[in-house]
PQR file of N, CA, C, O and H, with PARSE charges and radii, in Angstrom:
ATOM      1  N   MET A   1       8.051  -2.644 -15.369 -0.4000 1.5000
ATOM      2  CA  MET A   1       7.224  -2.574 -14.315 -0.0000 2.0000
ATOM      3  C   MET A   1       6.991  -0.940 -13.162  0.5500 1.7000
ATOM      4  O   MET A   1       7.481  -0.841 -12.037 -0.5500 1.4000
ATOM      5  N   GLY A   2       6.453  -0.255 -13.600 -0.4000 1.5000
ATOM      6  CA  GLY A   2       5.756   0.836 -13.006 -0.0000 2.0000
ATOM      7  C   GLY A   2       5.965   1.274 -11.946  0.5500 1.7000
ATOM      8  O   GLY A   2       5.892   0.703 -10.858 -0.5500 1.4000
ATOM      9  H   GLY A   2       6.054  -0.336 -14.513  0.4000 1.0000
ATOM     10  N   VAL A   3       6.279   2.466 -12.215 -0.4000 1.5000
ATOM     11  CA  VAL A   3       5.946   3.221  -9.845 -0.0000 2.0000
ATOM     12  C   VAL A   3       4.719   2.725  -9.654  0.5500 1.7000
ATOM     13  O   VAL A   3       3.787   2.707 -10.458 -0.5500 1.4000
ATOM     14  H   VAL A   3       6.339   2.930 -13.099  0.4000 1.0000
ATOM     15  N   GLU A   4       4.776   2.119  -7.996 -0.4000 1.5000
ATOM     16  CA  GLU A   4       3.434   1.845  -7.198 -0.0000 2.0000
ATOM     17  C   GLU A   4       3.802   2.725  -5.936  0.5500 1.7000
ATOM     18  O   GLU A   4       4.833   3.204  -5.463 -0.5500 1.4000
ATOM     19  H   GLU A   4       5.534   2.134  -7.343  0.4000 1.0000
ATOM     20  N   LEU A   5       2.378   2.702  -5.605 -0.4000 1.5000
ATOM     21  CA  LEU A   5       1.973   3.395  -4.525 -0.0000 2.0000
ATOM     22  C   LEU A   5       0.871   1.806  -3.508  0.5500 1.7000
ATOM     23  O   LEU A   5       0.354   0.739  -3.840 -0.5500 1.4000
ATOM     24  H   LEU A   5       1.541   2.313  -5.990  0.4000 1.0000
ATOM     25  N   TYR A   6       1.002   2.443  -2.500 -0.4000 1.5000
ATOM     26  CA  TYR A   6       0.211   1.964  -0.954 -0.0000 2.0000
ATOM     27  C   TYR A   6      -0.255   2.609  -0.545  0.5500 1.7000
ATOM     28  O   TYR A   6       0.221   3.705  -0.247 -0.5500 1.4000
ATOM     29  H   TYR A   6       1.422   3.310  -2.230  0.4000 1.0000
ATOM     30  N   VAL A   7      -1.701   2.161  -0.276 -0.4000 1.5000
ATOM     31  CA  VAL A   7      -2.474   3.643  -0.240 -0.0000 2.0000
ATOM     32  C   VAL A   7      -3.946   3.186   0.639  0.5500 1.7000
ATOM     33  O   VAL A   7      -3.866   2.052   1.112 -0.5500 1.4000
ATOM     34  H   VAL A   7      -2.088   1.271  -0.519  0.4000 1.0000
ATOM     35  N   LYS A   8      -4.685   3.595   0.791 -0.4000 1.5000
ATOM     36  CA  LYS A   8      -5.523   2.987   1.998 -0.0000 2.0000
ATOM     37  C   LYS A   8      -7.183   4.272   1.171  0.5500 1.7000
ATOM     38  O   LYS A   8      -6.823   4.981   0.231 -0.5500 1.4000
ATOM     39  H   LYS A   8      -4.750   4.516   0.407  0.4000 1.0000
ATOM     40  N   ALA A   9      -8.091   4.348   1.430 -0.4000 1.5000
ATOM     41  CA  ALA A   9      -9.006   5.597   1.332 -0.0000 2.0000
ATOM     42  C   ALA A   9      -9.232   6.025   3.000  0.5500 1.7000
ATOM     43  O   ALA A   9      -9.058   5.294   3.976 -0.5500 1.4000
ATOM     44  H   ALA A   9      -8.384   3.773   2.194  0.4000 1.0000
ATOM     45  N   ALA A  10      -9.596   7.198   2.978 -0.4000 1.5000
ATOM     46  CA  ALA A  10     -10.000   8.490   3.845 -0.0000 2.0000
ATOM     47  C   ALA A  10     -10.670   7.571   4.866  0.5500 1.7000
ATOM     48  O   ALA A  10     -11.058   6.428   4.623 -0.5500 1.4000
ATOM     49  H   ALA A  10      -9.737   7.792   2.185  0.4000 1.0000
ATOM     50  N   PRO A  11     -10.775   8.321   6.250 -0.5600 1.5000
ATOM     51  CA  PRO A  11     -11.371   7.153   7.273  0.2800 2.0000
ATOM     52  C   PRO A  11     -13.148   7.822   6.276  0.5500 1.7000
ATOM     53  O   PRO A  11     -13.706   8.853   5.904 -0.5500 1.4000
ATOM     54  N   GLY A  12     -13.351   5.896   6.305 -0.4000 1.5000
ATOM     55  CA  GLY A  12     -15.486   7.169   6.073 -0.0000 2.0000
ATOM     56  C   GLY A  12     -15.402   6.212   4.433  0.5500 1.7000
ATOM     57  O   GLY A  12     -16.542   5.828   4.174 -0.5500 1.4000
ATOM     58  H   GLY A  12     -12.897   5.058   6.607  0.4000 1.0000
ATOM     59  N   LEU A  13     -14.498   5.815   3.457 -0.4000 1.5000
ATOM     60  CA  LEU A  13     -15.021   6.290   2.390 -0.0000 2.0000
ATOM     61  C   LEU A  13     -14.168   4.931   1.551  0.5500 1.7000
ATOM     62  O   LEU A  13     -13.026   4.516   1.749 -0.5500 1.4000
ATOM     63  H   LEU A  13     -13.572   6.128   3.668  0.4000 1.0000
ATOM     64  N   ARG A  14     -14.770   4.658   0.984 -0.4000 1.5000
ATOM     65  CA  ARG A  14     -14.806   3.503  -0.219 -0.0000 2.0000
ATOM     66  C   ARG A  14     -15.208   4.432  -1.084  0.5500 1.7000
ATOM     67  O   ARG A  14     -16.241   5.076  -1.263 -0.5500 1.4000
ATOM     68  H   ARG A  14     -15.698   4.996   0.823  0.4000 1.0000
ATOM     69  N   VAL A  15     -13.394   4.301  -1.942 -0.4000 1.5000
ATOM     70  CA  VAL A  15     -12.457   4.715  -3.356 -0.0000 2.0000
ATOM     71  C   VAL A  15     -12.931   3.774  -4.620  0.5500 1.7000
ATOM     72  O   VAL A  15     -12.169   2.809  -4.559 -0.5500 1.4000
ATOM     73  H   VAL A  15     -12.554   3.778  -1.797  0.4000 1.0000
ATOM     74  N   PRO A  16     -14.008   3.544  -5.974 -0.5600 1.5000
ATOM     75  CA  PRO A  16     -13.445   2.747  -6.643  0.2800 2.0000
ATOM     76  C   PRO A  16     -12.145   2.735  -7.089  0.5500 1.7000
ATOM     77  O   PRO A  16     -11.367   3.679  -7.231 -0.5500 1.4000
ATOM     78  N   ARG A  17     -11.937   1.091  -7.376 -0.4000 1.5000
ATOM     79  CA  ARG A  17     -10.281   1.112  -8.459 -0.0000 2.0000
ATOM     80  C   ARG A  17     -10.809   1.448  -9.545  0.5500 1.7000
ATOM     81  O   ARG A  17     -11.965   1.574  -9.948 -0.5500 1.4000
ATOM     82  H   ARG A  17     -12.568   0.325  -7.261  0.4000 1.0000
ATOM     83  N   GLU A  18      -9.792   1.578  -9.970 -0.4000 1.5000
ATOM     84  CA  GLU A  18      -9.533   2.017 -11.649 -0.0000 2.0000
ATOM     85  C   GLU A  18      -9.650   1.018 -12.852  0.5500 1.7000
ATOM     86  O   GLU A  18     -10.278   1.361 -13.854 -0.5500 1.4000
ATOM     87  H   GLU A  18      -8.853   1.476  -9.642  0.4000 1.0000
ATOM     88  N   ASP A  19      -9.011  -0.302 -12.760 -0.4000 1.5000
ATOM     89  CA  ASP A  19      -9.637  -1.767 -13.376 -0.0000 2.0000
ATOM     90  C   ASP A  19     -10.629  -2.571 -12.456  0.5500 1.7000
ATOM     91  O   ASP A  19     -10.755  -3.795 -12.430 -0.5500 1.4000
ATOM     92  H   ASP A  19      -8.502  -0.580 -11.946  0.4000 1.0000
ATOM     93  N   ALA A  20     -11.289  -1.666 -11.730 -0.4000 1.5000
ATOM     94  CA  ALA A  20     -12.998  -2.412 -11.965 -0.0000 2.0000
ATOM     95  C   ALA A  20     -13.466  -1.913 -10.448  0.5500 1.7000
ATOM     96  O   ALA A  20     -13.277  -2.129  -9.251 -0.5500 1.4000
ATOM     97  H   ALA A  20     -11.186  -0.671 -11.751  0.4000 1.0000
ATOM     98  N   PRO A  21     -14.211  -1.096 -11.371 -0.5600 1.5000
ATOM     99  CA  PRO A  21     -15.545   0.250 -10.581  0.2800 2.0000
ATOM    100  C   PRO A  21     -16.059  -0.654  -9.637  0.5500 1.7000
ATOM    101  O   PRO A  21     -16.106  -0.108  -8.534 -0.5500 1.4000
ATOM    102  N   ARG A  22     -16.594  -2.183  -9.613 -0.4000 1.5000
ATOM    103  CA  ARG A  22     -17.812  -2.248  -8.009 -0.0000 2.0000
ATOM    104  C   ARG A  22     -16.655  -3.174  -7.401  0.5500 1.7000
ATOM    105  O   ARG A  22     -16.987  -4.293  -7.009 -0.5500 1.4000
ATOM    106  H   ARG A  22     -16.556  -2.626 -10.508  0.4000 1.0000
ATOM    107  N   ARG A  23     -15.089  -2.710  -7.280 -0.4000 1.5000
ATOM    108  CA  ARG A  23     -14.598  -3.523  -5.796 -0.0000 2.0000
ATOM    109  C   ARG A  23     -14.070  -1.905  -5.143  0.5500 1.7000
ATOM    110  O   ARG A  23     -14.206  -0.837  -5.741 -0.5500 1.4000
ATOM    111  H   ARG A  23     -14.819  -1.801  -7.598  0.4000 1.0000
ATOM    112  N   TYR A  24     -13.642  -2.037  -4.195 -0.4000 1.5000
ATOM    113  CA  TYR A  24     -13.173  -0.924  -3.588 -0.0000 2.0000
ATOM    114  C   TYR A  24     -12.231  -0.769  -2.618  0.5500 1.7000
ATOM    115  O   TYR A  24     -11.746  -1.755  -2.063 -0.5500 1.4000
ATOM    116  H   TYR A  24     -13.532  -2.904  -3.710  0.4000 1.0000
ATOM    117  N   ILE A  25     -11.907   0.352  -2.341 -0.4000 1.5000
ATOM    118  CA  ILE A  25     -10.148   0.407  -1.551 -0.0000 2.0000
ATOM    119  C   ILE A  25     -11.191   0.778  -0.186  0.5500 1.7000
ATOM    120  O   ILE A  25     -12.402   0.816  -0.404 -0.5500 1.4000
ATOM    121  H   ILE A  25     -12.301   1.153  -2.792  0.4000 1.0000
ATOM    122  N   THR A  26     -10.885   0.937   0.640 -0.4000 1.5000
ATOM    123  CA  THR A  26     -11.324   0.810   1.923 -0.0000 2.0000
ATOM    124  C   THR A  26     -10.252   1.494   2.078  0.5500 1.7000
ATOM    125  O   THR A  26      -9.260   1.726   1.387 -0.5500 1.4000
ATOM    126  H   THR A  26      -9.901   0.907   0.817  0.4000 1.0000
ATOM    127  N   ASP A  27     -10.856   1.965   3.780 -0.4000 1.5000
ATOM    128  CA  ASP A  27     -10.054   2.650   4.865 -0.0000 2.0000
ATOM    129  C   ASP A  27      -9.485   1.664   6.682  0.5500 1.7000
ATOM    130  O   ASP A  27      -9.223   1.894   7.863 -0.5500 1.4000
ATOM    131  H   ASP A  27     -11.662   1.776   4.341  0.4000 1.0000
ATOM    132  N   ASP A  28      -9.643   0.034   5.204 -0.4000 1.5000
ATOM    133  CA  ASP A  28      -8.901  -0.931   5.955 -0.0000 2.0000
ATOM    134  C   ASP A  28      -7.986  -1.745   6.491  0.5500 1.7000
ATOM    135  O   ASP A  28      -7.586  -2.458   7.412 -0.5500 1.4000
ATOM    136  H   ASP A  28      -9.856  -0.152   4.245  0.4000 1.0000
ATOM    137  N   GLN A  29      -7.860  -1.250   5.399 -0.4000 1.5000
ATOM    138  CA  GLN A  29      -6.201  -2.278   4.485 -0.0000 2.0000
ATOM    139  C   GLN A  29      -5.280  -1.531   3.626  0.5500 1.7000
ATOM    140  O   GLN A  29      -5.783  -0.855   2.729 -0.5500 1.4000
ATOM    141  H   GLN A  29      -8.185  -0.672   4.651  0.4000 1.0000
ATOM    142  N   PRO A  30      -4.073  -1.549   3.755 -0.5600 1.5000
ATOM    143  CA  PRO A  30      -4.290  -0.201   2.691  0.2800 2.0000
ATOM    144  C   PRO A  30      -4.239  -1.404   1.488  0.5500 1.7000
ATOM    145  O   PRO A  30      -4.739  -2.510   1.697 -0.5500 1.4000
ATOM    146  N   VAL A  31      -3.428  -0.980  -0.076 -0.4000 1.5000
ATOM    147  CA  VAL A  31      -3.327  -1.856  -0.648 -0.0000 2.0000
ATOM    148  C   VAL A  31      -2.590  -1.162  -1.842  0.5500 1.7000
ATOM    149  O   VAL A  31      -2.823   0.005  -2.159 -0.5500 1.4000
ATOM    150  H   VAL A  31      -3.021  -0.082  -0.246  0.4000 1.0000
ATOM    151  N   SER A  32      -1.665  -1.981  -2.493 -0.4000 1.5000
ATOM    152  CA  SER A  32      -1.044  -1.899  -3.631 -0.0000 2.0000
ATOM    153  C   SER A  32      -2.128  -1.075  -5.222  0.5500 1.7000
ATOM    154  O   SER A  32      -3.256  -1.311  -5.654 -0.5500 1.4000
ATOM    155  H   SER A  32      -1.476  -2.928  -2.235  0.4000 1.0000
ATOM    156  N   VAL A  33      -0.920   0.001  -5.679 -0.4000 1.5000
ATOM    157  CA  VAL A  33      -1.720  -0.279  -6.722 -0.0000 2.0000
ATOM    158  C   VAL A  33      -0.195   0.582  -7.854  0.5500 1.7000
ATOM    159  O   VAL A  33       1.017   0.608  -7.637 -0.5500 1.4000
ATOM    160  H   VAL A  33      -0.004   0.192  -5.328  0.4000 1.0000
ATOM    161  N   PRO A  34      -1.326   1.369  -9.434 -0.5600 1.5000
ATOM    162  CA  PRO A  34      -0.144   1.687  -9.919  0.2800 2.0000
ATOM    163  C   PRO A  34      -0.134   2.978 -10.311  0.5500 1.7000
ATOM    164  O   PRO A  34      -0.945   3.483 -11.088 -0.5500 1.4000
ATOM    165  N   ALA A  35       1.202   3.775  -9.538 -0.4000 1.5000
ATOM    166  CA  ALA A  35       0.590   5.484  -9.817 -0.0000 2.0000
ATOM    167  C   ALA A  35       0.179   5.731 -11.381  0.5500 1.7000
ATOM    168  O   ALA A  35       1.100   6.008 -12.150 -0.5500 1.4000
ATOM    169  H   ALA A  35       1.860   3.365  -8.907  0.4000 1.0000
ATOM    170  N   THR A  36      -0.517   5.686 -11.648 -0.4000 1.5000
ATOM    171  CA  THR A  36      -1.600   6.441 -12.328 -0.0000 2.0000
ATOM    172  C   THR A  36      -2.647   7.662 -11.550  0.5500 1.7000
ATOM    173  O   THR A  36      -3.212   7.697 -10.457 -0.5500 1.4000
ATOM    174  H   THR A  36      -1.265   5.461 -11.024  0.4000 1.0000
ATOM    175  N   ALA A  37      -2.537   9.055 -13.275 -0.4000 1.5000
ATOM    176  CA  ALA A  37      -3.955   9.982 -12.841 -0.0000 2.0000
ATOM    177  C   ALA A  37      -5.015   9.568 -12.440  0.5500 1.7000
ATOM    178  O   ALA A  37      -5.607  10.501 -11.898 -0.5500 1.4000
ATOM    179  H   ALA A  37      -2.078   9.026 -14.163  0.4000 1.0000
ATOM    180  N   TYR A  38      -5.579   8.667 -12.412 -0.4000 1.5000
ATOM    181  CA  TYR A  38      -6.277   8.019 -11.815 -0.0000 2.0000
ATOM    182  C   TYR A  38      -6.462   8.393 -10.469  0.5500 1.7000
ATOM    183  O   TYR A  38      -7.139   9.318 -10.022 -0.5500 1.4000
ATOM    184  H   TYR A  38      -5.098   7.910 -12.853  0.4000 1.0000
ATOM    185  N   TYR A  39      -5.433   7.139  -9.587 -0.4000 1.5000
ATOM    186  CA  TYR A  39      -5.333   7.334  -8.400 -0.0000 2.0000
ATOM    187  C   TYR A  39      -4.307   8.732  -7.671  0.5500 1.7000
ATOM    188  O   TYR A  39      -4.454   9.107  -6.508 -0.5500 1.4000
ATOM    189  H   TYR A  39      -4.883   6.387  -9.951  0.4000 1.0000
ATOM    190  N   LEU A  40      -3.683   9.108  -8.274 -0.4000 1.5000
ATOM    191  CA  LEU A  40      -2.470  11.030  -8.510 -0.0000 2.0000
ATOM    192  C   LEU A  40      -3.889  11.647  -8.148  0.5500 1.7000
ATOM    193  O   LEU A  40      -3.699  12.289  -7.115 -0.5500 1.4000
ATOM    194  H   LEU A  40      -3.563   8.803  -9.219  0.4000 1.0000
ATOM    195  N   ARG A  41      -5.201  11.747  -8.513 -0.4000 1.5000
ATOM    196  CA  ARG A  41      -6.087  12.527  -8.980 -0.0000 2.0000
ATOM    197  C   ARG A  41      -6.728  12.425  -7.558  0.5500 1.7000
ATOM    198  O   ARG A  41      -7.170  13.431  -7.003 -0.5500 1.4000
ATOM    199  H   ARG A  41      -5.356  11.225  -9.352  0.4000 1.0000
ATOM    200  N   ARG A  42      -6.778  10.867  -6.833 -0.4000 1.5000
ATOM    201  CA  ARG A  42      -7.290  10.738  -5.765 -0.0000 2.0000
ATOM    202  C   ARG A  42      -7.524  10.448  -4.439  0.5500 1.7000
ATOM    203  O   ARG A  42      -8.303  10.103  -3.551 -0.5500 1.4000
ATOM    204  H   ARG A  42      -6.419  10.050  -7.285  0.4000 1.0000
ATOM    205  N   LEU A  43      -5.600  11.024  -5.057 -0.4000 1.5000
ATOM    206  CA  LEU A  43      -4.477  11.533  -3.597 -0.0000 2.0000
ATOM    207  C   LEU A  43      -4.869  12.897  -3.246  0.5500 1.7000
ATOM    208  O   LEU A  43      -5.176  13.502  -2.219 -0.5500 1.4000
ATOM    209  H   LEU A  43      -4.967  11.304  -5.779  0.4000 1.0000
ATOM    210  N   HIS A  44      -4.738  13.155  -4.521 -0.4000 1.5000
ATOM    211  CA  HIS A  44      -4.459  15.247  -4.388 -0.0000 2.0000
ATOM    212  C   HIS A  44      -5.491  14.961  -4.325  0.5500 1.7000
ATOM    213  O   HIS A  44      -4.813  14.001  -3.958 -0.5500 1.4000
ATOM    214  H   HIS A  44      -4.488  12.664  -5.356  0.4000 1.0000
ATOM    215  N   SER A  45      -6.874  14.675  -4.275 -0.4000 1.5000
ATOM    216  CA  SER A  45      -8.168  15.103  -3.970 -0.0000 2.0000
ATOM    217  C   SER A  45      -8.762  14.574  -2.317  0.5500 1.7000
ATOM    218  O   SER A  45      -9.777  14.835  -1.671 -0.5500 1.4000
ATOM    219  H   SER A  45      -7.425  15.454  -4.573  0.4000 1.0000
ATOM    220  N   GLY A  46      -7.602  13.754  -2.079 -0.4000 1.5000
ATOM    221  CA  GLY A  46      -7.743  13.417  -0.685 -0.0000 2.0000
ATOM    222  C   GLY A  46      -8.856  12.373  -0.150  0.5500 1.7000
ATOM    223  O   GLY A  46      -9.213  12.159   1.008 -0.5500 1.4000
ATOM    224  H   GLY A  46      -6.778  13.542  -2.604  0.4000 1.0000
ATOM    225  N   GLU A  47      -9.322  11.748  -1.454 -0.4000 1.5000
ATOM    226  CA  GLU A  47      -9.758  10.424  -0.700 -0.0000 2.0000
ATOM    227  C   GLU A  47      -9.023   9.219  -0.125  0.5500 1.7000
ATOM    228  O   GLU A  47      -9.172   8.516   0.874 -0.5500 1.4000
ATOM    229  H   GLU A  47      -9.032  11.921  -2.395  0.4000 1.0000
ATOM    230  N   LEU A  48      -7.845   9.274  -1.543 -0.4000 1.5000
ATOM    231  CA  LEU A  48      -7.137   8.023  -0.865 -0.0000 2.0000
ATOM    232  C   LEU A  48      -6.118   8.863  -0.074  0.5500 1.7000
ATOM    233  O   LEU A  48      -5.853  10.065  -0.120 -0.5500 1.4000
ATOM    234  H   LEU A  48      -7.725   9.845  -2.355  0.4000 1.0000
ATOM    235  N   VAL A  49      -5.552   7.681   0.788 -0.4000 1.5000
ATOM    236  CA  VAL A  49      -4.230   8.476   2.583 -0.0000 2.0000
ATOM    237  C   VAL A  49      -2.996   7.423   1.430  0.5500 1.7000
ATOM    238  O   VAL A  49      -3.216   6.617   0.526 -0.5500 1.4000
ATOM    239  H   VAL A  49      -5.768   6.705   0.824  0.4000 1.0000
ATOM    240  N   SER A  50      -1.555   8.028   2.132 -0.4000 1.5000
ATOM    241  CA  SER A  50      -0.724   7.172   1.587 -0.0000 2.0000
ATOM    242  C   SER A  50      -0.489   6.532   2.805  0.5500 1.7000
ATOM    243  O   SER A  50      -0.325   7.307   3.747 -0.5500 1.4000
ATOM    244  H   SER A  50      -1.376   8.683   2.866  0.4000 1.0000
ATOM    245  N   ALA A  51      -0.410   5.034   3.123 -0.4000 1.5000
ATOM    246  CA  ALA A  51       0.313   3.888   3.741 -0.0000 2.0000
ATOM    247  C   ALA A  51       1.706   3.517   3.618  0.5500 1.7000
ATOM    248  O   ALA A  51       2.267   3.035   2.635 -0.5500 1.4000
ATOM    249  H   ALA A  51      -0.544   4.404   2.358  0.4000 1.0000
ATOM    250  N   PRO A  52       2.167   3.796   4.706 -0.5600 1.5000
ATOM    251  CA  PRO A  52       3.039   2.352   5.407  0.2800 2.0000
ATOM    252  C   PRO A  52       2.718   1.624   4.927  0.5500 1.7000
ATOM    253  O   PRO A  52       1.656   1.002   4.962 -0.5500 1.4000
ATOM    254  N   GLN A  53       4.362   1.477   3.860 -0.4000 1.5000
ATOM    255  CA  GLN A  53       4.894  -0.268   3.161 -0.0000 2.0000
ATOM    256  C   GLN A  53       4.170  -1.064   4.056  0.5500 1.7000
ATOM    257  O   GLN A  53       3.074  -0.652   4.436 -0.5500 1.4000
ATOM    258  H   GLN A  53       5.224   1.983   3.832  0.4000 1.0000
ATOM    259  N   ARG A  54       4.676  -2.322   4.523 -0.4000 1.5000
ATOM    260  CA  ARG A  54       4.315  -3.663   5.611 -0.0000 2.0000
ATOM    261  C   ARG A  54       5.230  -4.616   4.826  0.5500 1.7000
ATOM    262  O   ARG A  54       5.180  -5.492   3.964 -0.5500 1.4000
ATOM    263  H   ARG A  54       5.566  -2.657   4.213  0.4000 1.0000
ATOM    264  N   VAL A  55       6.275  -3.811   5.777 -0.4000 1.5000
ATOM    265  CA  VAL A  55       7.875  -4.797   6.083 -0.0000 2.0000
ATOM    266  C   VAL A  55       8.110  -6.410   6.462  0.5500 1.7000
ATOM    267  O   VAL A  55       7.897  -6.633   7.653 -0.5500 1.4000
ATOM    268  H   VAL A  55       6.315  -3.098   6.477  0.4000 1.0000
ATOM    269  N   ALA A  56       8.412  -7.289   5.870 -0.4000 1.5000
ATOM    270  CA  ALA A  56       8.191  -9.015   5.900 -0.0000 2.0000
ATOM    271  C   ALA A  56       9.934  -8.200   7.176  0.5500 1.7000
ATOM    272  O   ALA A  56      10.828  -7.433   6.819 -0.5500 1.4000
ATOM    273  H   ALA A  56       8.585  -7.108   4.902  0.4000 1.0000
ATOM    274  N   HIS A  57       9.779  -8.623   8.079 -0.4000 1.5000
ATOM    275  CA  HIS A  57      10.509  -8.362   9.230 -0.0000 2.0000
ATOM    276  C   HIS A  57      11.338 -10.758   8.914  0.5500 1.7000
ATOM    277  O   HIS A  57      10.944 -11.922   8.996 -0.5500 1.4000
ATOM    278  H   HIS A  57       9.052  -9.246   8.370  0.4000 1.0000
ATOM    279  N   LEU A  58      12.572  -9.931   8.573 -0.4000 1.5000
ATOM    280  CA  LEU A  58      13.796 -11.212   8.102 -0.0000 2.0000
ATOM    281  C   LEU A  58      14.188 -11.351  10.411  0.5500 1.7000
ATOM    282  O   LEU A  58      14.176 -10.629  11.408 -0.5500 1.4000
ATOM    283  H   LEU A  58      12.892  -8.986   8.506  0.4000 1.0000
ATOM    284  N   ALA A  59      14.383 -12.391  10.116 -0.4000 1.5000
ATOM    285  CA  ALA A  59      14.984 -13.247  11.508 -0.0000 2.0000
ATOM    286  C   ALA A  59      16.518 -13.510  10.948  0.5500 1.7000
ATOM    287  O   ALA A  59      16.598 -14.028   9.834 -0.5500 1.4000
ATOM    288  H   ALA A  59      14.393 -12.978   9.306  0.4000 1.0000
ATOM    289  N   VAL A  60      17.514 -13.247  11.518 -0.4000 1.5000
ATOM    290  CA  VAL A  60      18.065 -12.907  11.158 -0.0000 2.0000
ATOM    291  C   VAL A  60      18.957 -14.206  11.882  0.5500 1.7000
ATOM    292  O   VAL A  60      19.049 -14.381  13.097 -0.5500 1.4000
ATOM    293  H   VAL A  60      17.449 -12.827  12.423  0.4000 1.0000
ATOM    294  N   VAL A  61      19.731 -15.259  10.570 -0.4000 1.5000
ATOM    295  CA  VAL A  61      20.714 -15.915  12.038 -0.0000 2.0000
ATOM    296  C   VAL A  61      22.350 -16.318  11.724  0.5500 1.7000
ATOM    297  O   VAL A  61      22.999 -16.471  10.689 -0.5500 1.4000
ATOM    298  H   VAL A  61      19.656 -15.116   9.583  0.4000 1.0000
ATOM    299  N   THR A  62      22.633 -16.397  13.058 -0.4000 1.5000
ATOM    300  CA  THR A  62      24.349 -16.112  12.979 -0.0000 2.0000
ATOM    301  C   THR A  62      24.788 -17.306  12.836  0.5500 1.7000
ATOM    302  O   THR A  62      23.702 -17.873  12.710 -0.5500 1.4000
ATOM    303  H   THR A  62      22.106 -16.273  13.899  0.4000 1.0000
ATOM    304  N   PRO A  63      25.406 -17.966  12.773 -0.5600 1.5000
ATOM    305  CA  PRO A  63      26.341 -19.465  13.255  0.2800 2.0000
ATOM    306  C   PRO A  63      26.860 -19.019  14.198  0.5500 1.7000
ATOM    307  O   PRO A  63      27.484 -17.962  14.297 -0.5500 1.4000
ATOM    308  N   ASP A  64      26.540 -20.142  15.307 -0.4000 1.5000
ATOM    309  CA  ASP A  64      28.131 -19.471  16.470 -0.0000 2.0000
ATOM    310  C   ASP A  64      28.990 -19.789  16.475  0.5500 1.7000
ATOM    311  O   ASP A  64      29.670 -20.511  15.746 -0.5500 1.4000
ATOM    312  H   ASP A  64      26.034 -21.000  15.227  0.4000 1.0000
ATOM    313  N   ALA A  65      29.201 -18.914  17.966 -0.4000 1.5000
ATOM    314  CA  ALA A  65      31.270 -18.643  17.499 -0.0000 2.0000
ATOM    315  C   ALA A  65      31.876 -19.975  17.464  0.5500 1.7000
ATOM    316  O   ALA A  65      31.636 -20.234  16.284 -0.5500 1.4000
ATOM    317  H   ALA A  65      28.649 -18.327  18.559  0.4000 1.0000
ATOM    318  N   GLU A  66      32.261 -20.624  17.745 -0.4000 1.5000
ATOM    319  CA  GLU A  66      32.928 -21.948  18.440 -0.0000 2.0000
ATOM    320  C   GLU A  66      35.135 -21.452  19.264  0.5500 1.7000
ATOM    321  O   GLU A  66      36.210 -21.026  18.842 -0.5500 1.4000
ATOM    322  H   GLU A  66      32.456 -20.414  18.703  0.4000 1.0000
ATOM    323  N   GLU A  67      34.814 -21.698  19.917 -0.4000 1.5000
ATOM    324  CA  GLU A  67      35.639 -21.721  20.945 -0.0000 2.0000
ATOM    325  C   GLU A  67      36.669 -22.571  20.107  0.5500 1.7000
ATOM    326  O   GLU A  67      36.359 -23.296  19.162 -0.5500 1.4000
ATOM    327  H   GLU A  67      33.941 -22.044  20.261  0.4000 1.0000
ATOM    328  N   ALA A  68      38.071 -22.353  20.644 -0.4000 1.5000
ATOM    329  CA  ALA A  68      39.537 -22.040  20.328 -0.0000 2.0000
ATOM    330  C   ALA A  68      39.952 -23.175  21.263  0.5500 1.7000
ATOM    331  O   ALA A  68      41.144 -23.431  21.432 -0.5500 1.4000
ATOM    332  H   ALA A  68      38.323 -21.764  21.412  0.4000 1.0000
TER
END
């Protein structure tokens, strides 16, 4: 699997997806896309901006300590 970018459109823009040009990347929902020349060019031009990746928060469960 190749390198992935997490991006969204610059405010007020809609950017066509490389694999489906009638579907758009918008400024309200970040998406994961492959790091192809198409998306890198859009990032460099300012049409796309890098978005922070969402990290799932996992609960850490620790066993209760037994009293001796």
